[in-house]
GUDO-823390 format. One line per 3 residues: number of its first residue (from 1); for each residue x, y, z of N, C-alpha, C, CB. Coordinates in steps of 0.2 Angstrom, whole numbers. Each point is the difference from the previous one (the first is absolute). Glycine has a CB too. Example, Ala and Ser with C-alpha at 12.3 -4.5 7.8 and 13.67 -1.06 7.14 Angstrom:
BEGIN
1> 66:-28:39:-4:6:0:4:6:0:-9:-6:6  7:11:-10:4:6:1:-4:5:3:6:-3:-10
END
This chain:
BEGIN
1> 4:-6:0:-4:6:0:4:6:0:-9:-6:6  8:11:-10:4:6:-1:-4:6:3:6:-4:-10  -2:8:14:-3:6:3:4:6:-2:-5:-7:9
4> 2:13:-9:3:6:-1:1:3:7:-4:2:-12  9:1:13:1:3:7:-4:7:0:12:-5:1  -15:6:4:-4:6:1:3:5:5:-10:-6:-3
7> 15:3:8:3:4:5:7:-1:0:-11:0:7  15:5:-7:7:-1:1:3:7:3:1:-8:-10  1:7:16:3:6:4:7:-2:2:-11:5:3
10> 16:-1:-3:7:-1:2:1:5:6:4:-5:-12  -1:2:17:2:4:6:7:-3:2:-12:2:4  15:2:1:7:-2:3:-1:-1:7:6:7:-9
13> -3:-13:11:0:-2:7:4:6:4:-2:-13:-2  -1:15:8:4:5:4:3:-3:6:-8:9:-4  11:-5:8:3:-3:6:-6:-4:4:9:9:1
16> -6:-14:3:-5:-4:4:-5:-4:-4:2:8:9  0:-10:-15:-4:-3:-5:-7:3:-1:6:-10:3  -7:16:-3:-6:4:-1:-1:1:-8:1:6:12
19> -7:-7:-14:-1:0:-7:-6:5:-1:5:-12:-2  -4:18:-2:-6:4:-1:-6:-4:-4:8:10:-1  -14:-9:3:-5:-3:-2:-4:4:-5:-1:-7:10
22> 1:6:-16:-4:5:-5:-7:0:2:8:-3:-9  -11:9:8:-8:0:2:-4:-5:-4:2:12:2  0:-13:-8:-4:-5:-4:0:-7:3:2:7:-10
25> 4:-9:12:1:-7:3:-4:0:7:11:-1:-6  -10:6:10:-4:1:6:-7:-1:-1:9:7:5  -12:-4:-9:-7:0:-2:-2:-7:-1:0:12:-4
28> 4:-16:0:-2:-6:-2:1:-6:6:3:4:-12  2:-4:15:2:-5:5:-1:2:7:8:-5:-9  -8:12:10:-1:2:7:-6:-1:3:7:9:-3
31> -7:-10:10:-6:-2:4:0:5:6:0:-12:-4  -6:14:5:-1:4:6:-2:-5:6:-3:11:-6  8:-14:9:-1:-5:5:-2:3:6:9:-8:-6
34> -13:4:10:-2:3:6:5:0:6:-11:-5:-3  16:1:2:6:0:5:6:4:-3:-4:-11:5  6:9:-11:6:3:-3:-1:7:-3:4:-12:-2
37> -10:14:1:-1:6:-4:1:-1:-8:3:7:10  0:-2:-13:2:-1:-7:5:-6:0:-2:12:-3  1:-17:-1:5:-6:0:-1:-4:-6:-1:0:12
40> 6:-4:-13:0:-5:-6:2:-7:3:3:10:-9  -5:-15:5:2:-7:2:6:-2:-4:-12:-2:3  17:-1:0:6:-3:-4:-1:-7:-1:7:9:5
43> -6:-12:-11:0:-7:-2:6:-1:-4:-12:-1:1  14:-5:-1:6:-2:-5:-2:-6:-4:8:5:8  -6:-5:-14:-1:-6:-4:6:-5:2:-5:7:-10
46> 3:-13:12:5:-5:3:5:-2:-5:-9:-4:8  8:3:-14:5:-3:-5:5:5:-2:-9:-7:-4  7:13:3:5:5:-2:1:6:5:-4:-3:-12
49> 1:3:18:1:5:5:-2:7:-3:9:-7:5  -14:8:-9:-2:7:-2:-5:2:6:1:-3:-12  0:9:13:-5:3:5:-6:3:-4:9:4:8
52> -15:-6:-4:-6:2:-3:-4:4:5:-1:-10:-8  -1:16:7:-4:4:5:-7:-1:-2:9:9:1  -13:-9:4:-8:0:0:-3:3:5:1:-11:-6
55> -8:11:6:-4:2:6:0:-5:5:-7:7:-8  6:-13:6:0:-6:5:5:-5:-2:-13:2:2  14:-7:3:4:-6:-2:-2:-4:-6:3:0:12
58> 1:-2:-16:-1:-4:-6:-1:-7:3:6:7:-8  -11:-11:6:-1:-7:3:2:-5:-5:-9:5:6  12:-4:-12:2:-5:-5:6:-3:3:-5:6:-10
61> 6:-13:9:5:-4:3:7:2:-2:-8:-9:0  9:12:-6:7:3:-2:2:7:3:-1:-8:-10  -4:11:14:2:6:3:0:-1:7:-5:6:-9
64> 10:-3:12:1:0:8:-2:7:2:9:-9:0  -13:9:6:-2:7:2:6:2:6:-13:-2:-2  14:8:2:5:2:5:-3:4:5:8:1:-9
67> -11:5:8:-2:4:5:-4:6:-3:9:-3:8  -13:7:-4:-2:6:-2:4:6:3:-12:-5:-1  14:10:-3:4:5:3:-4:7:-2:11:-7:-1
70> -9:12:6:-2:6:-1:3:4:-6:-2:0:12  -2:4:-15:2:5:-5:2:6:4:-7:-5:-10  13:7:11:2:5:4:-1:7:-4:8:-7:6
73> -11:12:-2:-1:7:-3:-5:-1:-6:11:3:3  -16:-7:-2:-5:-1:-6:-6:4:1:4:-12:-1  -6:15:-5:-6:4:0:-3:-2:-7:4:9:7
76> -10:-13:-7:-3:-1:-7:-2:6:-3:-4:-11:4  5:12:-10:-2:6:-4:5:5:0:-11:-2:3  16:1:0:6:5:0:5:-2:-5:-2:3:12
79> 6:1:-15:5:-1:-5:5:-5:3:-1:11:-6  3:-10:12:5:-4:3:-3:-5:6:9:9:-3  -9:-15:2:-3:-4:5:4:-4:4:-9:-2:-8
82> 15:5:9:4:-3:5:5:-6:-2:-9:3:8  11:-7:-4:4:-6:-2:-2:-6:4:9:8:-2  -6:-14:-1:0:-6:4:7:-2:1:-11:-3:-6
85> 11:-2:11:7:-3:2:0:-7:-1:1:10:8  4:-13:-11:1:-7:0:-1:-3:7:7:1:-11  -12:-6:12:-1:-3:6:6:-5:2:-12:2:-2
88> 13:-2:9:5:-5:3:-2:-7:-2:2:9:9  -9:-10:-9:-2:-7:-1:2:-4:-7:-9:4:7  12:0:-11:2:-3:-7:7:-3:1:-7:9:-6
91> 8:-14:3:6:-4:0:6:5:-3:-6:-11:-2  12:11:5:5:4:-1:2:0:-8:4:-2:12  -5:-4:-15:2:0:-7:-5:4:-4:4:-12:1
94> -10:13:1:-5:4:-3:2:7:2:-9:-9:0  10:11:6:1:6:2:7:3:-3:-6:-2:11  10:-2:-13:7:2:-3:-1:4:-7:5:-9:6
97> -11:8:-9:-2:3:-6:-2:7:1:-3:-11:-5  3:13:11:-3:7:1:4:4:5:-11:-5:-2  17:6:0:5:4:4:0:7:-2:7:-10:1
100> -5:15:3:0:7:-1:3:1:-7:1:3:12  -4:1:-16:3:2:-7:-3:-4:-5:10:4:5  -13:-10:-4:-2:-5:-5:-7:3:-3:5:-10:6
103> -5:10:-13:-6:2:-3:-5:-6:0:6:8:-8  -12:-6:9:-6:-5:1:-5:1:-5:3:-2:12  -7:-3:-14:-6:1:-5:-6:-2:3:8:-1:-9
106> -13:5:9:-7:-2:2:-3:-2:-7:-1:8:11  -2:-14:-12:-2:-2:-6:-7:-4:1:12:0:-5  -16:1:0:-7:-4:0:-3:1:-7:-2:2:12
109> -2:-7:-14:-4:0:-6:-7:0:3:9:-6:-7  -13:7:2:-7:2:2:-4:-6:4:0:7:-11  1:-13:9:-3:-5:4:3:-1:7:-1:-6:-10
112> 7:9:12:2:0:7:-4:5:4:12:-4:-4  -14:10:0:-3:5:3:-7:0:1:9:7:-4  -12:-12:0:-8:0:0:-3:-5:5:2:3:-12
115> 2:-7:15:-3:-5:5:-3:3:6:8:-9:-5  -10:4:10:-2:2:6:5:2:5:-9:-7:-1  15:5:-1:6:1:4:6:2:-5:-3:-8:10
118> 3:15:-12:5:2:-5:7:-1:2:-9:8:-4  13:-10:-1:7:-1:2:5:4:-5:-4:-11:4  10:12:-1:5:4:-4:7:-3:2:-7:10:0
121> 11:-12:-5:6:-3:1:5:6:2:-2:-9:-9  7:8:14:5:4:2:6:-3:-2:-7:6:9  11:-5:-14:6:-3:-2:6:5:0:-7:-8:-7
124> 12:5:9:6:4:-1:2:0:-7:5:-3:11  -1:8:-14:2:0:-7:4:-6:-2:1:12:1  3:-15:4:3:-6:-2:-5:-6:-1:10:4:7
127> -15:-5:-3:-5:-5:-1:-4:1:-6:-1:-1:12  -1:8:-13:-3:1:-6:3:-1:-7:-5:9:7  12:-7:-7:4:-1:-6:1:-8:-2:5:11:2
130> -5:-15:4:1:-7:-2:-6:-3:-3:8:-1:10  -14:4:-9:-6:-3:-3:-1:2:-7:-5:1:11  9:5:-14:-1:2:-6:3:-5:-6:0:12:5
133> -4:-12:-10:3:-4:-6:7:3:-2:-11:-3:-4  16:-1:3:7:2:-2:0:6:-5:4:-12:3  -8:12:-8:0:5:-5:-2:7:3:-2:-9:-9
136> -2:9:14:-3:6:3:5:3:6:-12:-4:-3  16:-1:6:4:3:6:4:6:-2:0:-12:4  3:12:-9:5:6:-2:-4:6:-1:8:-8:-5
139> -14:8:3:-4:6:-1:-3:3:6:-3:-4:-11  3:0:17:-3:3:6:6:-1:5:-12:-3:-3  18:3:2:5:0:4:1:6:4:6:-8:-7
142> -3:9:12:1:6:4:5:5:-4:-2:-6:11  0:8:-17:4:5:-4:-1:7:3:-1:-7:-10  6:11:10:0:7:3:-4:4:-4:11:-1:4
145> -12:0:-11:-4:4:-4:-7:-2:-1:10:2:-6  -12:-7:10:-7:-2:0:-3:2:6:2:-10:-7  -8:14:6:-4:2:7:-5:-5:1:3:12:-2
148> -6:-11:8:-5:-5:3:-6:0:-5:4:2:12  -6:3:-15:-6:1:-4:1:-5:-7:-2:12:4  8:-12:-6:2:-4:-6:-1:-7:2:8:9:-5
151> -5:-11:10:-1:-7:3:-7:-2:1:11:1:5  -15:3:-2:-7:-1:1:-4:-1:-6:1:7:10  0:-3:-15:-3:-1:-7:2:-6:-3:0:12:-1
154> 6:-14:1:2:-6:-3:-3:-6:4:11:5:-3  -11:-5:9:-3:-6:4:-7:-1:-1:9:2:8  -13:4:-8:-7:-1:0:-2:-3:-7:-1:10:7
157> 5:-10:-12:-1:-3:-6:2:-7:-1:1:11:-5  3:-13:10:2:-7:0:-6:-5:3:12:4:1  -12:-10:-4:-5:-5:3:3:-2:7:-3:-4:-12
160> -1:2:16:1:-2:7:5:-6:0:-11:4:4  16:-4:1:4:-6:0:1:-3:7:6:6:-9  -11:-4:13:0:-2:7:-6:-5:1:6:10:4
163> -6:-14:1:-6:-4:2:-5:4:3:7:-10:1  -13:9:-2:-5:4:4:-1:-2:7:-6:1:-11  6:4:15:-2:-1:7:-7:-2:2:9:8:3
END
């Protein structure tokens, strides 16, 4: 099954593994939880160790649930919706993909966003580039002359290459 990407945002991991959360991503996977307030749920794909953000835990057997975390400094409807932090409950192998200065990608296609529990992938650039077909890798490499908008446009036109959460 082929999908076209409908969401792609790139951010940089800050100190203490803080990652800015784009307003569009927060709107899709954020939950106004009665205990945690503005929050997201962290899951990981067991075979490839991809992080998947959602409103609630994913119950499919190939996804492990991790925890719900607060979206710090969050305000729905504002331009800046704060940041999320990689949870301690993730395996160190997974956490090692999200060190300070690492570029990360929030990615989803329409079917991921349309369900009862919308989901968005959160992949480091290294994870993301390993998934690209070899002929495409060079065109989306971290080139100094390419900006995030060019990369986003290229990716939104690619068929999906990830398993659906």
